[in-house]
C-alpha positions in Angstrom: 41.0 243.0 113.1 43.9 240.7 112.9 44.1 237.0 113.6 45.7 237.4 117.0 42.9 239.6 118.3 40.3 237.3 116.8 41.7 234.3 118.6 41.5 236.1 121.9 37.8 236.8 121.3 36.7 233.4 119.8 38.4 230.8 122.1 37.1 227.5 120.6 34.0 225.8 119.3 31.7 224.3 122.0 30.7 220.8 120.9 27.8 218.8 122.5 24.9 216.7 121.1 22.7 219.8 121.3 25.1 221.9 119.3 25.2 219.3 116.5 21.4 219.7 116.3 21.7 223.5 116.1 24.0 223.2 113.1 21.4 221.3 111.1 18.2 222.8 112.4 19.0 226.4 113.0 22.2 227.1 111.0 24.0 228.0 114.3 27.4 227.1 115.6 28.3 227.6 119.3 31.6 229.0 120.3 33.2 229.8 123.7 34.2 233.4 123.6 36.0 235.9 125.8 33.7 237.1 128.6 34.3 240.8 127.7 33.6 240.4 124.0 30.6 242.2 122.3 28.4 240.8 119.6 29.8 243.0 116.8 33.3 242.0 117.8 32.3 238.3 117.8 30.9 238.7 114.2 34.1 240.4 113.1 36.3 237.7 114.7 34.3 235.0 113.0 34.8 236.8 109.6 38.5 237.1 110.3 39.1 233.5 111.5 36.8 231.5 109.2 36.0 233.9 106.3 32.3 233.4 106.8 29.6 236.1 107.4 27.6 235.6 110.5 24.1 237.2 110.4 23.2 237.0 114.1 24.9 236.4 117.4 23.2 235.5 120.7 25.3 235.2 123.9 24.8 233.4 127.2 26.9 233.3 130.3 27.3 229.8 131.7 29.5 227.9 134.1 31.7 227.0 131.2 32.2 230.7 130.2 30.5 232.9 127.7 28.9 231.1 124.8 28.1 232.7 121.4 25.4 231.2 119.3 26.4 232.3 115.8 23.8 232.0 113.0 24.8 231.8 109.4 22.9 232.4 106.1 22.2 228.8 105.3 22.5 225.3 106.8 25.1 224.6 104.1 27.4 227.4 105.3 27.0 226.3 108.9 27.6 222.6 108.0 30.7 223.4 105.9 32.2 225.6 108.6 31.4 222.9 111.3 33.2 220.4 109.1 36.2 222.7 108.5 36.7 223.3 112.3 36.3 219.6 113.1 32.9 219.5 114.7 31.3 217.1 112.2 
């Protein structure tokens, strides 16, 4: 997957007070993603864009669009990525 395809799948991080707590407590970062994207494609796009391995993805459809709750190996990796993308 190239960067252009990945940016079409992962639109942007979704930042709220609850998502800050998810980074620290559950090693998860929430992204708004394309409504047609699948979980394996989301994992691949995260790897392409941020060079981090996601271990699990949960999705939910909301009024804001489709959200992907992406879980990482450790809270350190989640915190570092959150800092890198400007969440923290």
